[in-house]
MDTraj code that builds the backbone (N, CA, C; nanometers):
import mdtraj as md
import numpy as np

residues = "MET SER ASP ALA THR TRP ASP GLN LEU THR LEU ARG ILE HIS ALA LEU TYR ARG ALA GLY ARG TYR ASP GLU ALA ARG GLU ALA GLY ALA ARG LEU ASP GLU LEU GLY ALA SER TRP GLN GLU VAL GLU PRO THR ARG ASN VAL ARG ARG VAL ALA ARG ARG LEU LEU ARG ALA HIS ARG MET LEU ALA VAL ASP ALA LEU GLN LEU GLY ALA ALA ILE VAL ALA ALA GLY VAL ARG ALA VAL LEU PRO PHE LEU ALA LEU ASP GLU ARG LEU ASN ASP ALA ALA GLN ARG GLU GLY PHE VAL LEU VAL SER VAL VAL GLU".split()
xyz = np.array([
    [-1.9497, -1.5961, 2.1058],
    [-2.0398, -1.4730, 2.1206],
    [-1.9658, -1.3869, 2.2531],
    [-1.9693, -1.2678, 2.2271],
    [-1.9118, -1.1813, 2.3516],
    [-2.0141, -1.1021, 2.4127],
    [-2.0064, -1.0696, 2.5406],
    [-2.1046, -0.9787, 2.6077],
    [-2.1374, -0.8453, 2.5302],
    [-2.0435, -0.7996, 2.4564],
    [-2.0662, -0.6615, 2.3936],
    [-2.1561, -0.7151, 2.2552],
    [-2.1437, -0.8305, 2.2101],
    [-2.2284, -0.8764, 2.0871],
    [-2.3929, -0.8681, 2.1333],
    [-2.3835, -0.9550, 2.2605],
    [-2.5234, -0.9834, 2.3325],
    [-2.5858, -0.8447, 2.3622],
    [-2.5192, -0.7684, 2.4032],
    [-2.5461, -0.6228, 2.4511],
    [-2.5929, -0.5391, 2.3386],
    [-2.5208, -0.5550, 2.2192],
    [-2.5812, -0.4644, 2.0959],
    [-2.6900, -0.5357, 2.0402],
    [-2.7087, -0.6630, 2.0431],
    [-2.8289, -0.7146, 1.9847],
    [-2.9355, -0.6842, 2.0518],
    [-2.9375, -0.6999, 2.1969],
    [-3.0451, -0.6651, 2.2981],
    [-3.0923, -0.5254, 2.2509],
    [-3.0047, -0.4229, 2.2530],
    [-3.0298, -0.2967, 2.2540],
    [-3.1304, -0.2817, 2.1137],
    [-3.0550, -0.3243, 1.9990],
    [-3.1338, -0.3080, 1.8649],
    [-3.2735, -0.3791, 1.8804],
    [-3.2890, -0.4917, 1.9505],
    [-3.4287, -0.5391, 1.9670],
    [-3.5187, -0.4609, 2.0519],
    [-3.4688, -0.3711, 2.1610],
    [-3.5426, -0.2965, 2.2188],
    [-3.5650, -0.1661, 2.1417],
    [-3.4858, -0.1291, 2.0477],
    [-3.5142, -0.0361, 1.9816],
    [-3.6363, -0.0536, 1.8659],
    [-3.6431, -0.1896, 1.8208],
    [-3.7675, -0.1954, 1.7322],
    [-3.8755, -0.2053, 1.8173],
    [-3.8931, -0.2459, 1.9479],
    [-4.0053, -0.2342, 2.0315],
    [-4.0548, -0.0858, 2.0306],
    [-3.9425, -0.0013, 2.0641],
    [-3.9574, 0.1319, 2.0823],
    [-4.0371, 0.2003, 1.9437],
    [-3.9737, 0.1663, 1.8585],
    [-4.0325, 0.2131, 1.7012],
    [-4.1748, 0.1469, 1.6721],
    [-4.2281, 0.0570, 1.7601],
    [-4.3736, -0.0003, 1.7472],
    [-4.3430, -0.1183, 1.6471],
    [-4.2344, -0.1716, 1.6225],
    [-4.2177, -0.2981, 1.5150],
    [-4.2035, -0.4082, 1.6083],
    [-4.3228, -0.4410, 1.6677],
    [-4.3292, -0.5493, 1.7937],
    [-4.3200, -0.6959, 1.7394],
    [-4.3733, -0.7139, 1.6183],
    [-4.3552, -0.8645, 1.5747],
    [-4.2237, -0.8776, 1.5276],
    [-4.1428, -0.7972, 1.4611],
    [-4.0022, -0.8037, 1.4367],
    [-3.9292, -0.8050, 1.5564],
    [-3.9680, -0.7370, 1.6551],
    [-3.8698, -0.7251, 1.7846],
    [-3.9008, -0.8705, 1.8552],
    [-4.0207, -0.9307, 1.8641],
    [-4.0400, -1.0687, 1.9136],
    [-3.9692, -1.1632, 1.8394],
    [-3.9705, -1.1583, 1.6889],
    [-3.8939, -1.2767, 1.6037],
    [-3.7524, -1.2613, 1.6520],
    [-3.7014, -1.1421, 1.6630],
    [-3.5632, -1.1221, 1.6790],
    [-3.5131, -1.1627, 1.8183],
    [-3.6154, -1.1302, 1.9143],
    [-3.5589, -1.1827, 2.0413],
    [-3.5771, -1.3191, 2.0596],
    [-3.6633, -1.4149, 1.9947],
    [-3.6898, -1.5490, 1.9953],
    [-3.5766, -1.5997, 1.9070],
    [-3.5185, -1.5462, 1.8080],
    [-3.4080, -1.5947, 1.7455],
    [-3.2633, -1.5792, 1.8264],
    [-3.2633, -1.4625, 1.8840],
    [-3.1569, -1.4531, 1.9668],
    [-3.1463, -1.5478, 2.0872],
    [-3.2713, -1.5741, 2.1447],
    [-3.2624, -1.6975, 2.2453],
    [-3.2358, -1.8253, 2.1767],
    [-3.2721, -1.8609, 2.0588],
    [-3.2448, -1.9688, 1.9995],
    [-3.0796, -2.0044, 1.9660],
    [-3.0368, -1.8975, 1.9010],
    [-2.8833, -1.8848, 1.8813],
    [-2.8148, -1.8882, 2.0080],
    [-2.8620, -1.8188, 2.1347],
    [-2.7890, -1.8049, 2.2693],
    [-2.7711, -1.9397, 2.3322],
    [-2.8663, -2.0428, 2.2841],
    [-2.8613, -2.1797, 2.3702],
    [-2.7293, -2.2439, 2.3031],
    [-2.6687, -2.2100, 2.1918],
    [-2.5842, -2.2864, 2.1383],
    [-2.4393, -2.2123, 2.1174],
    [-2.4502, -2.0968, 2.1640],
    [-2.3148, -2.0307, 2.1318],
    [-2.2163, -2.0382, 2.2454],
    [-2.0935, -2.0283, 2.2089],
    [-1.9804, -2.0429, 2.3084],
    [-1.9091, -1.9190, 2.3454],
    [-1.9132, -1.8770, 2.4712],
    [-1.8377, -1.7718, 2.5090],
    [-1.7064, -1.7821, 2.5325],
    [-1.6112, -1.6905, 2.5106],
    [-1.4652, -1.6978, 2.4989],
    [-1.4205, -1.5668, 2.5784],
    [-1.3311, -1.6010, 2.6523],
    [-1.2832, -1.4847, 2.7465],
    [-1.1624, -1.4263, 2.6430],
    [-1.1265, -1.3045, 2.6897],
    [-1.0307, -1.2381, 2.6003],
    [-0.8950, -1.2514, 2.6584],
    [-0.8421, -1.3935, 2.6256],
    [-0.7095, -1.4352, 2.6788],
    [-0.5986, -1.3572, 2.5967],
    [-0.4759, -1.4005, 2.6190],
    [-0.3473, -1.3575, 2.5336],
    [-0.3709, -1.3919, 2.4120],
    [-0.4071, -1.5111, 2.3844],
    [-0.4229, -1.5718, 2.2402],
    [-0.5372, -1.4794, 2.1606],
    [-0.6231, -1.4620, 2.2178],
    [-0.7335, -1.3986, 2.1553],
    [-0.6835, -1.2558, 2.1103],
    [-0.6218, -1.1645, 2.2244],
    [-0.5742, -1.0408, 2.1874],
    [-0.4742, -1.0531, 2.0721],
    [-0.3838, -1.1367, 2.0682],
    [-0.2782, -1.1559, 1.9763],
    [-0.3580, -1.1560, 1.8392],
    [-0.4561, -1.2642, 1.8210],
    [-0.5278, -1.2728, 1.6948],
    [-0.6080, -1.1282, 1.6717],
    [-0.6482, -1.0500, 1.7631],
    [-0.7335, -0.9414, 1.7505],
    [-0.6131, -0.8433, 1.6961],
    [-0.4969, -0.8232, 1.7336],
    [-0.3976, -0.7344, 1.6719],
    [-0.3915, -0.7680, 1.5283],
    [-0.3542, -0.8987, 1.4922],
    [-0.3450, -0.9322, 1.3571],
    [-0.4590, -0.8758, 1.2859],
    [-0.5957, -0.8979, 1.3359],
    [-0.7121, -0.8543, 1.2559],
    [-0.6921, -0.7143, 1.2548],
    [-0.6598, -0.6320, 1.3460],
    [-0.6515, -0.4890, 1.3341],
    [-0.5702, -0.4412, 1.2188],
    [-0.4587, -0.5287, 1.1846],
    [-0.3544, -0.4875, 1.0618],
    [-0.4190, -0.5260, 0.9543],
    [-0.5028, -0.6341, 0.9417],
    [-0.5488, -0.6916, 0.8233],
    [-0.7001, -0.6222, 0.7702],
    [-0.7610, -0.5665, 0.8695],
    [-0.9009, -0.5201, 0.8466],
    [-0.9412, -0.3812, 0.9147],
    [-1.0116, -0.3108, 0.8376],
    [-1.0525, -0.1967, 0.9185],
    [-1.1769, -0.2128, 1.0085],
    [-1.1136, -0.2240, 1.1162],
    [-1.2320, -0.2491, 1.2222],
    [-1.2025, -0.1784, 1.3626],
    [-1.3095, -0.1734, 1.4654],
    [-1.2830, -0.1284, 1.5936],
    [-1.2049, -0.2484, 1.6619],
    [-1.1336, -0.1850, 1.7805],
    [-1.0694, -0.2815, 1.8662],
    [-1.1521, -0.3894, 1.9186],
    [-1.2736, -0.3415, 1.9852],
    [-1.3785, -0.4247, 2.0336],
    [-1.4247, -0.5362, 1.9275],
    [-1.4508, -0.5041, 1.8090],
    [-1.4666, -0.5908, 1.7148],
    [-1.3783, -0.6856, 1.6678],
    [-1.2301, -0.6484, 1.6851],
    [-1.1430, -0.7280, 1.6681],
    [-1.1348, -0.8330, 1.7789],
    [-1.1598, -0.7762, 1.8935],
    [-1.1675, -0.8975, 2.0127],
    [-1.2697, -0.9761, 1.9793],
    [-1.4030, -0.9634, 1.9444],
    [-1.5073, -1.0360, 1.9234],
    [-1.4668, -1.1474, 1.8063],
    [-1.4051, -1.0842, 1.6893],
    [-1.3670, -1.1955, 1.6004],
    [-1.2470, -1.2675, 1.6390],
    [-1.1803, -1.2058, 1.6950],
    [-1.0487, -1.2862, 1.7507],
    [-1.1043, -1.4161, 1.8511],
    [-1.1979, -1.3765, 1.9217],
    [-1.2483, -1.4828, 2.0060],
    [-1.2932, -1.6000, 1.9276],
    [-1.3880, -1.5481, 1.8249],
    [-1.4389, -1.6658, 1.7262],
    [-1.3430, -1.7348, 1.6851],
    [-1.2194, -1.6674, 1.6111],
    [-1.1228, -1.7546, 1.5414],
    [-1.0588, -1.8584, 1.6391],
    [-1.0434, -1.8206, 1.7730],
    [-0.9666, -1.8953, 1.8838],
    [-1.0743, -2.0027, 1.9003],
    [-1.1999, -1.9678, 1.9106],
    [-1.3182, -2.0871, 1.9485],
    [-1.3263, -2.1835, 1.8274],
    [-1.3037, -2.1416, 1.7080],
    [-1.3087, -2.2189, 1.5968],
    [-1.2029, -2.3272, 1.5828],
    [-1.0701, -2.2847, 1.6216],
    [-0.9663, -2.3719, 1.6245],
    [-0.9442, -2.4035, 1.4658],
    [-0.9435, -2.5325, 1.4519],
    [-0.8906, -2.5848, 1.3090],
    [-1.0376, -2.6179, 1.2246],
    [-1.1373, -2.5765, 1.2879],
    [-1.2612, -2.6166, 1.2181],
    [-1.2637, -2.4979, 1.0816],
    [-1.2928, -2.5308, 0.9890],
    [-1.2993, -2.4476, 0.8621],
    [-1.4150, -2.3499, 0.8628],
    [-1.5380, -2.4030, 0.9139],
    [-1.6559, -2.3019, 0.9066],
    [-1.6993, -2.3075, 1.0448],
    [-1.7304, -2.1826, 1.0946],
    [-1.8168, -2.1647, 1.2060],
    [-1.9211, -2.0706, 1.2052],
    [-2.0311, -2.0696, 1.2586],
    [-2.1394, -1.9339, 1.2310],
    [-2.0817, -1.7969, 1.2952],
    [-2.1140, -1.7063, 1.2524],
    [-2.0736, -1.5806, 1.2977],
    [-2.1976, -1.4757, 1.3093],
    [-2.2057, -1.4114, 1.4261],
    [-2.3233, -1.3193, 1.4567],
    [-2.2665, -1.1933, 1.4695],
    [-2.3026, -1.0918, 1.4031],
    [-2.2748, -0.9414, 1.4257],
    [-2.3693, -0.8458, 1.3597],
    [-2.3860, -0.7383, 1.4287],
    [-2.4642, -0.6563, 1.3342],
    [-2.3918, -0.5414, 1.2747],
    [-2.2813, -0.5382, 1.2794],
    [-2.1713, -0.4363, 1.2294],
    [-2.1339, -0.4918, 1.0972],
    [-2.1415, -0.4074, 0.9908],
    [-2.1208, -0.4295, 0.8553],
    [-1.9776, -0.4737, 0.8224],
    [-1.8847, -0.3899, 0.8866],
    [-1.7336, -0.3844, 0.8711],
    [-1.6860, -0.5219, 0.9431],
    [-1.7633, -0.5433, 1.0606],
    [-1.7070, -0.6791, 1.1304],
    [-1.7573, -0.7959, 1.0637],
    [-1.8813, -0.7734, 0.9921],
    [-1.9267, -0.9059, 0.9320],
    [-1.8449, -0.9197, 0.7907],
    [-1.8090, -0.8181, 0.7431],
    [-1.7079, -0.8319, 0.5893],
    [-1.5718, -0.8954, 0.6512],
    [-1.5137, -0.8713, 0.7759],
    [-1.4002, -0.9135, 0.8114],
    [-1.4227, -1.0523, 0.8365],
    [-1.5362, -1.0856, 0.9163],
    [-1.5596, -1.2244, 0.9500],
    [-1.5644, -1.3288, 0.8258],
    [-1.6144, -1.2661, 0.7356],
    [-1.6430, -1.3552, 0.5938],
    [-1.5232, -1.3831, 0.5460],
    [-1.4530, -1.2630, 0.5378],
    [-1.2892, -1.2869, 0.4756],
    [-1.2036, -1.3793, 0.5541],
    [-1.2460, -1.3904, 0.6924],
    [-1.1683, -1.4826, 0.7541],
    [-1.2313, -1.6232, 0.7700],
    [-1.3334, -1.6568, 0.6825],
    [-1.3844, -1.7720, 0.6505],
    [-1.5206, -1.8191, 0.7314],
    [-1.5894, -1.7178, 0.7915],
    [-1.7044, -1.7360, 0.8780],
    [-1.8384, -1.7364, 0.7852],
    [-1.9348, -1.8086, 0.8347],
    [-2.0445, -1.8012, 0.7724],
    [-2.1465, -1.7288, 0.8677],
    [-2.1993, -1.6071, 0.8015],
    [-2.2872, -1.5231, 0.8904],
    [-2.4089, -1.5686, 0.8893],
    [-2.4578, -1.5587, 1.0379],
    [-2.6191, -1.5943, 1.0622],
    [-2.6865, -1.4742, 1.0864],
    [-2.8243, -1.4551, 1.0891],
    [-2.9059, -1.3444, 1.0955],
    [-2.9889, -1.3668, 1.2268],
    [-3.0154, -1.2523, 1.3024],
    [-3.1258, -1.2693, 1.4056],
    [-3.2508, -1.2788, 1.3398],
    [-3.2530, -1.2060, 1.2608],
    [-3.4006, -1.2038, 1.1852],
    [-3.3871, -1.2557, 1.0585],
    [-3.4656, -1.3817, 1.0208],
    [-3.4618, -1.4676, 0.9066],
    [-3.5744, -1.3909, 0.8163],
])
top = md.Topology()
chain = top.add_chain()
for i, resn in enumerate(residues, 1):
    res = top.add_residue(resn, chain, resSeq=i)
    for name in ("N", "CA", "C"):
        top.add_atom(name, md.element.get_by_symbol(name[0]), res)
traj = md.Trajectory(xyz[None], top)
């Protein structure tokens, strides 16, 4: 999980509050807290940036999204499956193509 992802999720949760969708916002916030207890934060090292460059060649995505997915790939190491959380459809598509299992904030 990157700081950018946490920020994006938090912004979306607060948007639900502002839209009067309080139950959904509370559920999403609780789910984010639950997921946050187990995620691993990865710094943008040279290896993460190298993987991100490969991802930009292979998938249509923003650089910040490639860094996020690159960090997940580096964190996964040799593990074949690791849960992945994002709100961006293109990022989720790329993550699935890279072998990740998607999780949702709201179930």
